[in-house]
N, C-alpha and C positions, 0 to 999 in steps of 0.2 A: 679271483674273479674281479673284473673291472667294475668300477663305479660308473653309473650312467647319468648323463646330463643331457637335457634337451636344449638346443640353441635355437631360439626363435628370432628371426631377423625381420626388421621392418624398414630398413633404409637408413638415411642419414649420412653424415660425413664419414662415418666408419665404413660405409659401403659406397663411397663416392669415387669418381674417376675424373681426371682432367680432360676437358674436351677441346678447349682452345684458349689461347691468351691467358693461361693461368686460371681460367674459370672452371669450377667443378660442377659436375652433374651428380646431384645427391641421389644415392640409392642405385647407382649404375651397376654395382657388383652384387650378384646373387649371394645367398647365404652359403651355398656350396662352394662358390669361388672364394668367398671370404675365409671359410674354414680351410681351404687348400692353401691359401696364402700364409696362414698363421701356423706356427709350430704349436699345435695343441698338445696338451699333456698326453703322453702315450699310455699312462696308467688309467686314463679316464676315457670311457666310450662316449663320444659326442654324436648325438643325432641332430641333424639340421632340419629346421622347419621354416620355409619361406612363407611369410604371411603377406607382405607387400614390400615394395621399395619406394618409400616416400620421404621427402624432406619433412622434418618434424613439425613445421608449421602447417603442413597439410594434414596433420593428424588431429582429429577432433573426437568428440564423444563416441561417434559411430566406430571409428577405427580403434579407440581404446577398448571398446566392447569386443571387437574382433581379436585383439591381442589377448584379452582376458580369456576368451573362449579357447584360443589356441593353447594357452597355458593349462587350462582345466583339462583339455583333451590329453595333454602330455602327462599330467598328474594322475590320470586314470591308470597308468602303468605303475604298479607298486615298486618296481625296480628302479624307477627314476629317482635319483637322490635330490635333484634340484633343477631349476630352470634358469637359463640366462636369456635375457632379451636385449638385442642391440637396437639402438634408437638414436635418432638425431638429438643433439644436445639442447636445442632451443626450447623444446617443450618436454624434455626428458623428465624433469622434476614433477610435472603434472601427471604424466602417465604413471610414473613410479608411485605416486601417492594414491592414484585411483586404484592401482593393483593392490596396494597395501590395504586399502579399505574394503576390497571386494573379493579377495581370495582367502577362503577359509581352509588352509592347509598348513601343517607345521613345516613342510619342506620349504627351503629358501628359494625365493624368486629374486634374481639379481638383474638390475637394469644398468647397462653401460653404453658408452658411445665413444667418440673421439673428437678432439679439436682439430686434428689434421687428417688428411686423407691417407689411405694406405701407401700411396706412391710418394708422399712428401718426405723430405729429409727430417729425421727426428720424429717420425710419426708415433703417436701413442696408441694406434689401433691394436697392435699385437700384445703389448703389455696389458692394456685394459681388458682385452678379451680373455687372455690366458689367466689373469688374476681373478676375473669374474668366475671362471670355471672352477678354480680352486675354492673360491668362497661358496659356490653353490653346493659343494659336497661336504663342507665343513660342518660337523655335527653341533658345534658350539653356537651356531647361528639359527638353529631350528626353533621355530615358534615365535620369532620376533617380527615376522612380517617381511615385506619387501625391503631390499636395501639397494643402494646405488654404489657401484665400485668405479672409482675414477682416480687416476694418478696414484695408485698403490694405497688408496684410502677407502674405507668402508663407511658409508653414511646411512643414517636412518632416512627412509623415504619421506617422513613427515616434515623434516626440517631442512633437507638439502636444497640448495639453490645454485643456479648458475650465476657465478660472480665475476666472470671475465669473458669477454666476447671471443678471445682467441688464444689466451695463454693455456699451456698444458694443465696448469692448476686451475681448471675451469669451474670447479664446484667447491662449495664450502657449506658449513652449517654453523652460522654465527650464534654464539652463546651456548651451543650445545656440544660442539666438537664432533669428532668422528668416532665410530664404534671400535675401529681397529685398523690394522694395516696388513698388507701382504708384503713380506720381506723374503726375497729369494725363494719364492713359491710356498712360503710358510705363512699361514693365516694366524694373526695374533689379535685377539679380542680384548679390549680394555674396559668396555662398558656395554650395557644392553638397556634398551627401553624397558620401563617397568610396566607399561600398559600397551596393549594392542587391541584395537577394536575392529570388528568386521561386520559388514552389513550385507544383507541379501538384496542385491541390486536387481531391478527389473530389467526388461529387455531394452528399454530406451531411457536415456537421461534427459530431463527437462532443461530448457535453456536457462542459464544463470549468467548474469552480466556483472562486470566490475566497473566501478566508477572511481577514478583517482581524484581525490579532493584537493582543492587549492584555495588560496585566499580569495575572498570576495565571490566565491562561486554561488550560483543560484540553482534552482531546482529543475532547470530545463531538461537536462539529461534524464533525471529520474522520472519526470513526467512522460517523456517519450517512451522510456522503457516500460513504465507501468501501463501505458496505453497500447503497447504492442505485445509481442509474444513472450516477453520475459516472465519467468515463473519465480525468479529470485534475484535479489540485488545484493552485491557485496560492495561496501564503501571502504575504500582505502583512505582512512582519515589520518590526521596528524597526531603525533604524540600519544597521549593516553586514549585517544579516540575522539578528537574534536573536529567538527565541521563548521562551515560558515552558517550563521543563523538564517541566511536567505534560503537554505535548503530544507528547513524544517517542515514547512507546509507540504512540500512535495513528498517528503519522507512519510509523513503521516497519511497522506492520501494513498500512497502505495501500500502501506500496512493495512489500511482500511479496506483495500481491495483484496486482501488476503495474500499479498506478496511479501514473503519474509525478507527483512533487511538485516544483513549481518555487518557489524562494524569491526574493521581491522585497523591496524596501525601501519603507517609507512616506515616506521622506525625498524632498523634491523633486529633489535632486541627489545624485549619487554612486552607486557600485556596491555590490552585495552582495560580501562578501569575507571569507575565513577569517582574521580578525584576532585572534580570541580562542579560548581553549581552556577551555570549560566546557560542561556540559550545556545544550543549546538554542542554542548559538552557531552561527554559519554554518559554522565548521570542524567542529563536532560533527555537524551535520546533513549536511554533505558526506560525511563518512565513513560515514554511514548510507544513502547513496544519493540524497539530495536533490540536485536540479539547481540550481545557482546561476543566478539570473536577471539577472546583470550590472546594467545601469542601466535595464532595462525597468520601467515601472510595472505594477501588477497587471493593469490592463485590457488593455494591449498584450500582456503575457505570456500572458494567457488566449487572446487571438486567435491568437497564434503557436503556442501549445501545441495548440490545436484544429486548426489547419492542419497541423502536423507529424503529429499523430495520424491525420488523415484520409489521409495518404499511406501509412500502414501500414508505415512503416520505423522501425527502431530509433532512438530519440532519444538523441543523443550527449550526453555530459556538458558539452560546450562549445557546445551548440546555441544558447545565448543570448549568446554572445560576439560575434555579428555584428549 
């Protein structure tokens, strides 16, 4: 009896086609067309579900919720072994982590894409898609949450990042490595995450904004966000979590309005930590009510903060320690 996988397509370069002068139209190829182009494993039954055909920068919280619902619909079938989602690469890491946080099912959800279109020389479309299908049915990956498969490597959704704008080795996981590889259609797992958290997300996610911090910065952007529709703010600070002292008043004002502020680091590796004692340091901000974002990057912290806010429960000071 064949194993069953649901293939959910959302557009991106993996489903793109050249239109003129080398320019690509993202999401021009339907899921059925994409499946027909690829040599999918004959021993696995693949059901194609077209959700939409969009460039990944056109995918926001609303579209992430649609993808999640499409996955949940497929997982209602007990014979489905796993789900593969094709997605544009620019925001792939954000959607992947959202799905990781909000799908409570032991079966594997794999997110993949490509750096080159199906028609380009040396395209990675077919290998990434075929490898993802093999990963989706591998029993050794059950229960660890969503994973990203790219260039024969398997990454945890929490730490994967797009690291190159065009190279086939477009994703990596600095400081954490990859979970395993796919070698000649064989999945080999070397490590697994020790924790996986899931939250019961509501129908809508609130707006959360990111501010990238720099030297001499003032509180203008924070003031504008706090006065507008923003329900949460993520600061991408320097080093252990330092910001300009000119931002402090605006940060306090936002917190006093009930807007949670999460502190992350722009460094590729390491945690925010109260190591210094001066205005604008992580220790100083912690005493003023800022939440330390541990080793989350700003994009993943934004996703998690939005999910936590959607549950309408109080956000604990250690919420980002997991």
